[in-house]
C-alpha positions as CSV (number, residue, x, y, z in Angstrom):
1,M,147.9,5.6,-109.3
2,F,149.2,8.9,-109.9
3,L,148.3,10.2,-106.1
4,S,149.6,7.2,-104.9
5,L,153.3,8.0,-107.1
6,L,152.8,11.4,-105.8
7,L,152.7,10.5,-101.9
8,L,155.4,8.4,-102.6
9,V,157.7,11.0,-104.5
10,G,156.7,13.3,-101.5
11,S,157.9,11.1,-99.2
12,F,161.3,11.2,-100.3
13,F,161.5,14.7,-100.0
14,V,160.1,15.8,-96.7
15,P,160.9,13.1,-94.2
16,T,158.0,11.8,-91.4
17,S,160.3,12.8,-88.5
18,A,160.2,16.7,-90.1
19,L,156.9,16.5,-90.6
20,A,156.0,15.4,-87.0
21,E,158.0,18.1,-85.6
22,S,156.6,20.8,-87.5
23,N,153.8,22.7,-87.2
24,H,152.8,22.7,-90.6
25,Y,149.8,21.0,-91.6
26,L,147.6,20.8,-94.9
27,S,144.6,23.0,-94.8
28,C,140.9,21.7,-94.7
29,K,140.5,22.5,-98.2
30,D,143.8,20.6,-99.4
31,F,142.2,17.7,-97.7
32,E,139.1,17.7,-98.7
33,W,140.8,17.6,-102.5
34,L,143.0,14.9,-101.7
35,S,141.1,12.7,-99.7
36,K,138.6,13.1,-102.6
37,G,141.0,11.8,-105.2
38,V,142.0,9.1,-103.2
39,K,138.1,7.9,-102.4
40,D,137.7,8.0,-106.3
41,N,140.6,6.2,-107.9
42,D,140.2,3.0,-108.3
43,N,143.4,1.4,-108.9
44,I,144.3,1.2,-105.6
45,S,143.4,-1.9,-103.0
46,E,140.9,-0.6,-99.8
47,G,144.2,-1.5,-97.4
48,V,146.4,1.2,-99.5
49,R,143.3,3.6,-99.5
50,A,142.6,3.4,-95.8
51,E,146.5,4.0,-95.0
52,I,146.7,7.1,-97.1
53,M,143.8,8.5,-95.8
54,I,145.3,7.7,-92.1
55,E,148.4,9.8,-93.1
56,L,146.6,12.6,-94.7
57,I,144.3,12.9,-91.4
58,Q,147.5,12.6,-89.2
59,A,148.8,15.7,-91.5
60,T,146.3,18.0,-91.7
61,D,145.1,20.7,-89.1
62,P,143.3,19.2,-86.6
63,K,140.9,22.0,-86.4
64,C,139.4,20.7,-89.4
65,F,138.3,17.5,-87.6
66,E,136.8,19.6,-84.7
67,E,133.0,20.0,-84.2
């Protein structure tokens, strides 16, 4: 619940359009930490968890997903 609340509050301070236009991404380490918290949280539904993960992936440096 805390993580989803944190993401919700953060969305009020940084509009999505501002994120889309900037080159500021989450680092790979930040993504790993946040995604672990989302996956370990039993208080959110699978649908909400999937939506949060999609947002985190889109906000993360694409280099983190290259193999």
